[in-house]
VOTORGU-450740 format. One record per atom (N, C-alpha, C): x negated, y, z. Coordinates in pm, whole numbers, padded with zeros to 5 digits, always signed. Last residue first. Example, Ala and Ser with C-alpha at 12.3 -4.5 7.8 and 13.67 -1.06 7.14 Angstrom:
// VOTORGU-450740
-01285-00225+00708;-01367-00106+00714;-01290+00003+00787;-01319-00569+00780;-01230-00450+00780;-01320-00330+00780;
This chain:
// VOTORGU-450740
-06432-06545-02338;-06624-06609-02259;-06581-06641-02124;-06255-06522-02440;-06286-06480-02433;-06449-06445-02376;-06118-06769-02178;-06043-06655-02293;-06164-06554-02263;-06110-07024-02027;-06139-07040-02127;-06126-06924-02251;-05822-06912-01786;-06020-06992-01845;-05964-06969-01988;-05731-06602-01745;-05720-06713-01773;-05784-06778-01804;-05739-06360-01671;-05805-06410-01602;-05786-06583-01645;-05580-06233-01836;-05767-06187-01831;-05771-06286-01752;-05279-06391-01959;-05380-06316-01875;-05510-06302-01936;-05200-06328-02271;-05275-06372-02179;-05294-06331-02069;-04956-06264-02512;-05061-06247-02430;-05106-06356-02363;-05017-06392-02881;-04958-06418-02761;-04999-06323-02614;-05081-06195-03102;-05113-06306-03076;-05017-06294-02930;-04872-06017-03310;-04939-06022-03184;-04963-06171-03154;-04740-05979-03568;-04769-06065-03590;-04893-06088-03417;-04543-05718-03470;-04489-05844-03519;-04553-05964-03547;-04800-05538-03491;-04703-05595-03398;-04604-05674-03386;-05036-05581-03674;-04917-05559-03682;-04858-05619-03516;-05318-05617-03576;-05303-05480-03580;-05099-05459-03546;-05397-05928-03701;-05368-05893-03562;-05310-05717-03485;-05247-06026-03924;-05230-05887-03894;-05247-05901-03742;-05242-06312-04150;-05244-06265-03993;-05323-06144-04028;-05320-06407-04404;-05209-06291-04409;-05196-06300-04232;-05496-06552-04384;-05537-06462-04412;-05418-06341-04430;-05428-06785-04174;-05523-06713-04142;-05565-06549-04241;-05246-06886-04319;-05221-06821-04217;-05312-06726-04237;-05392-06993-04555;-05307-06826-04611;-05291-06807-04475;-05525-07133-04521;-05653-07025-04537;-05569-06966-04539;-05329-07297-04402;-05434-07271-04291;-05493-07184-04326;-05268-07437-04609;-05205-07333-04522;-05265-07249-04442;-05497-07566-04697;-05445-07475-04801;-05360-07344-04732;-05526-07751-04544;-05603-07628-04501;-05611-07575-04576;-05268-07889-04591;-05256-07854-04472;-05342-07776-04481;-05361-07974-04858;-05289-07951-04825;-05280-07802-04694;-05510-08174-04760;-05602-08065-04828;-05499-07969-04838;-05391-08375-04634;-05509-08317-04535;-05588-08201-04630;-05218-08536-04680;-05165-08390-04648;-05255-08285-04612;-05329-08793-04661;-05225-08734-04756;-05155-08627-04801;-05349-08777-04391;-05471-08769-04525;-05461-08777-04647;-05212-08608-04135;-05234-08713-04231;-05321-08706-04309;-05449-08437-03897;-05289-08478-03989;-05308-08604-04105;-05578-08326-03562;-05565-08458-03705;-05340-08481-03772;-05757-08098-03446;-05670-08091-03571;-05572-08263-03633;-05892-07926-03176;-05889-08063-03286;-05779-08099-03352;-06065-07629-03101;-05945-07690-03152;-05960-07814-03216;-06158-07435-02919;-06243-07559-03042;-06152-07669-03011;-06152-07268-02745;-06195-07188-02857;-06259-07315-02951;-06030-07315-02499;-05919-07283-02639;-06020-07239-02736;-06190-07680-02489;-06174-07515-02501;-06077-07474-02605;-06121-07923-02574;-06186-07912-02499;-06200-07751-02383;-05801-08069-02710;-05887-07940-02719;-05947-07923-02573;-05612-08159-02985;-05637-08161-02821;-05796-08068-02867;-05268-08250-03182;-05373-08098-03122;-05418-08191-03013;-05156-08376-03448;-05232-08384-03286;-05261-08283-03326;-04867-08268-03696;-05008-08291-03663;-05031-08335-03492;-04688-08225-03933;-04644-08290-03845;-04906-08294-03771;-04600-07970-04161;-04684-08079-04093;-04703-08126-03986;-04518-07712-04188;-04393-07890-04188;-04484-07989-04229;-04631-07533-03923;-04540-07513-04044;-04468-07636-03998;-04670-07764-03757;-04810-07659-03792;-04768-07605-03911;-04589-07941-03457;-04521-07931-03594;-04645-07784-03596;-04761-08209-03239;-04618-08049-03292;-04640-08063-03369;-04835-08315-02951;-04839-08358-03080;-04630-08256-03138;-05126-08227-02708;-04982-08235-02771;-04987-08252-02910;-05330-08164-02473;-05306-08247-02619;-05132-08241-02642;-05436-08030-02233;-05508-08022-02314;-05452-08127-02458;-05273-08046-01975;-05315-08172-02026;-05377-08161-02126;-05230-07782-01914;-05261-07848-01805;-05344-08041-01908;-05142-07682-02155;-05257-07650-02112;-05304-07717-01991;-04849-07809-02120;-04967-07843-02227;-05100-07804-02168;-04788-07730-01894;-04764-07847-01926;-04886-07903-02030;-04778-07424-01907;-04777-07525-01825;-04826-07606-01807;-04733-07357-02270;-04665-07368-02143;-04747-07443-02080;-04878-07208-02462;-04908-07165-02375;-04830-07226-02191;-04741-07364-02736;-04930-07466-02662;-04898-07364-02508;-04483-07477-02763;-04528-07370-02674;-04658-07397-02648;-04464-07627-03105;-04424-07608-02915;-04524-07493-02927;-04448-07548-03300;-04342-07531-03277;-04295-07626-03152;-04695-07298-03433;-04674-07443-03383;-04488-07414-03328;-04834-07009-03484;-04748-07078-03661;-04666-07221-03546;-04913-06907-03233;-04802-06802-03304;-04734-06943-03443;-05102-07091-03163;-04939-07146-03112;-04800-07045-03136;-05288-07053-03314;-05224-07219-03354;-05030-07162-03253;-05408-06834-03181;-05354-06815-03351;-05296-06924-03383;-05506-06909-02957;-05361-06825-02977;-05339-06830-03142;-05688-07150-03020;-05551-07205-02935;-05442-07089-02969;-05892-06940-03155;-05834-07057-03201;-05701-07124-03187;-05999-06678-03065;-05824-06711-03046;-05813-06820-03091;-06300-06776-03093;-06296-06716-02988;-06056-06759-02964;-06291-07075-03302;-06354-06928-03305;-06220-06886-03185;-06206-07366-03486;-06350-07289-03389;-06335-07111-03429;-06062-07606-03529;-06054-07500-03589;-06145-07446-03447;-06109-07947-03729;-06143-07830-03581;-06194-07713-03607;-05992-08240-03795;-06023-08090-03842;-06040-08069-03714;-05939-08566-03947;-05977-08493-03826;-06017-08327-03821;-05654-08726-04112;-05801-08652-04118;-05803-08588-03984;-05575-09069-04098;-05602-08968-04065;-05712-08909-04082;-05642-09324-04253;-05523-09255-04324;-05495-09158-04223;-05884-09412-04194;-05775-09396-04299;-05731-09361-04354;-05838-09470-03933;-05916-09412-03926;-05888-09356-04119;-05708-09655-03754;-05630-09594-03862;-05684-09438-03897;-05748-10025-03712;-05804-09906-03740;-05712-09798-03789;-05563-10157-03446;-05549-10103-03593;-05646-10071-03600;-05534-10391-03178;-05584-10293-03257;-05626-10297-03349;-05274-10610-03005;-05388-10585-03134;-05390-10413-03143;-05366-10745-02687;-05272-10664-02810;-05345-10663-02911;-05463-10805-02500;-05408-10881-02585;-05362-10855-02722;-05737-10598-02407;-05539-10570-02443;-05535-10703-02485;-05938-10376-02326;-05915-10497-02248;-05757-10495-02263;-05967-10043-02452;-05931-10134-02353;-05845-10240-02366;-06145-09926-02695;-06001-09947-02652;-06022-10035-02550;-06419-09709-02718;-06424-09831-02678;-06262-09846-02670;-06270-09483-02972;-06469-09535-02875;-06398-09676-02878;-06064-09390-02949;-06194-09337-03035;-06268-09354-02898;-05731-09434-02957;-05827-09417-02916;-05928-09439-03020;-05361-09402-02916;-05487-09379-03019;-05591-09398-02939;-05091-09662-02812;-05223-09535-02786;-05301-09512-02895;-04775-09667-02811;-04888-09653-02876;-04974-09568-02799;-04484-09640-02679;-04591-09796-02684;-04723-09796-02797;-04426-09349-02723;-04433-09448-02585;-04495-09636-02554;-04713-09127-02790;-04622-09207-02840;-04568-09298-02716;-04953-09035-02694;-04793-08898-02774;-04692-08961-02768;-05216-09029-02553;-05083-09120-02557;-04976-09000-02566;-05561-09118-02675;-05438-09001-02667;-05325-09090-02610;-05868-09125-02506;-05757-09251-02513;-05677-09103-02523;-06265-09173-02598;-06101-09062-02616;-05977-09163-02616;-06526-09361-02451;-06435-09252-02564;-06365-09208-02532;-06568-09432-02254;-06537-09571-02343;-06475-09475-02396;-06686-09214-02063;-06741-09333-02117;-06758-09420-02236;-06389-08952-02175;-06509-09029-02075;-06579-09127-02149;-06047-08895-02107;-06179-08905-02204;-06316-08952-02079;-05740-08843-02175;-05827-08961-02118;-05962-08983-02207;-05420-08683-02253;-05589-08741-02330;-05619-08792-02192;-05053-08741-02237;-05204-08732-02161;-05294-08755-02277;-04852-08855-02266;-04833-08722-02298;-05002-08669-02235;-04796-09142-02001;-04737-09039-02112;-04757-08827-02129;-05126-09219-01862;-04958-09111-01822;-04936-09080-01988;-05263-09510-01914;-05284-09391-01984;-05141-09287-01918;-05242-09784-01772;-05420-09711-01827;-05399-09558-01910;-04996-09731-01695;-05149-09810-01578;-05236-09745-01643;-04795-09727-01869;-04841-09616-01824;-04952-09632-01668;-04852-09952-02081;-04968-09772-02091;-04977-09705-01956;-04715-10164-01932;-04824-10189-01888;-04924-10045-01960;-04422-10030-02047;-04498-09993-01879;-04663-10117-01911;-04540-10051-02320;-04485-09889-02189;-04548-09940-02037;-04710-10251-02486;-04562-10185-02383;-04576-10095-02333;-04838-10136-02763;-04841-10174-02621;-04750-10183-02525;-05045-10154-03037;-04898-10079-02967;-04929-10160-02822;-05349-09864-03033;-05281-09999-02984;-05148-09955-02941;-05537-09796-03364;-05463-09758-03276;-05417-09942-03223;-05847-09593-03402;-05775-09683-03392;-05608-09728-03297;-06058-09365-03527;-05954-09387-03517;-05869-09512-03502;-06346-09200-03553;-06289-09267-03522;-06169-09347-03439;-06365-08858-03719;-06334-08989-03600;-06252-09106-03616;-06558-08616-03947;-06466-08817-03863;-06481-08864-03765;-06444-08319-03994;-06515-08402-03943;-06448-08553-03907;-06367-07996-04127;-06365-08120-04148;-06444-08235-04084;-06287-07677-04026;-06443-07808-04110;-06321-07963-04037;-06316-07371-03966;-06217-07471-04016;-06279-07560-04140;-06320-07101-03782;-06367-07183-03880;-06284-07301-03879;-06228-06738-03757;-06223-06866-03714;-06300-06990-03796;-06194-06434-03728;-06319-06513-03758;-06326-06663-03713;-05932-06311-03784;-05975-06329-03684;-06114-06400-03636;-05921-06185-04044;-05965-06091-03982;-06002-06149-03789;-06056-06388-04299;-05884-06332-04247;-05960-06255-04171;-06109-06732-04447;-06135-06602-04427;-06001-06474-04334;-06240-06896-04232;-06198-06895-04276;-06166-06742-04294;-06554-07086-04294;-06489-07010-04235;-06389-06976-04288;-06606-07448-04361;-06628-07276-04346;-06533-07217-04255;-06490-07655-04479;-06651-07651-04415;-06621-07477-04419;-06233-07819-04716;-06295-07811-04549;-06410-07763-04487;-06185-07935-04883;-06281-07858-04822;-06309-07806-04781;-06080-08313-04808;-06069-08173-04791;-06175-08082-04827;-06148-08515-04737;-06012-08536-04787;-06007-08403-04815;-06465-08743-04809;-06455-08608-04745;-06269-08601-04852;-06533-09079-04800;-06545-08949-04919;-06391-08808-04810;-06733-09367-04753;-06602-09234-04672;-06586-09109-04741;-06814-09623-04974;-06831-09474-04874;-06719-09387-04866;-06754-09866-04974;-06732-09821-04971;-06807-09721-04907;-07064-10057-05122;-06961-10053-04969;-06905-09882-05049;-07061-10285-05403;-07172-10153-05301;-07031-10172-05188;-07157-10632-05398;-07033-10549-05437;-07100-10435-05324;-07320-10839-05577;-07303-10803-05487;-07225-10671-05531;
């Protein structure tokens, strides 16, 4: 009888990032599946560039003909492929989490369309990542599992060298009335 394979951590991310912002980076397991469905059929389920969360789970559509699913996939004659072992999900938490990432992403995370969708596919440094959030204090980041440890090291170095007193590195200004800002 063979022993079942146990899922192992892809990184050593398990705590606070050294630096003045008090951010925390943790690895977490989220089961992900991918469905390849014609865009005309997907348009009826999830609009492009959107995330839907509910009792069925979460559906992310950031590609024209691909839907990422965590939870119950939609009824479809199309195949569903488990991609959990190819991706690693991280959680970046802290008061300035989204604003910190905004300094290092290729996408403007403060753009009105991105802020309302609360999901984006972007680059952080040279790492391709998918980000989504319910609150600007708790960001989910999905990167390729093969790059996960390097990504964690990169995040540590960014947090360590980030100096909020340096005006060239200031976090982008946000109106004090913005949602989820410091409580």
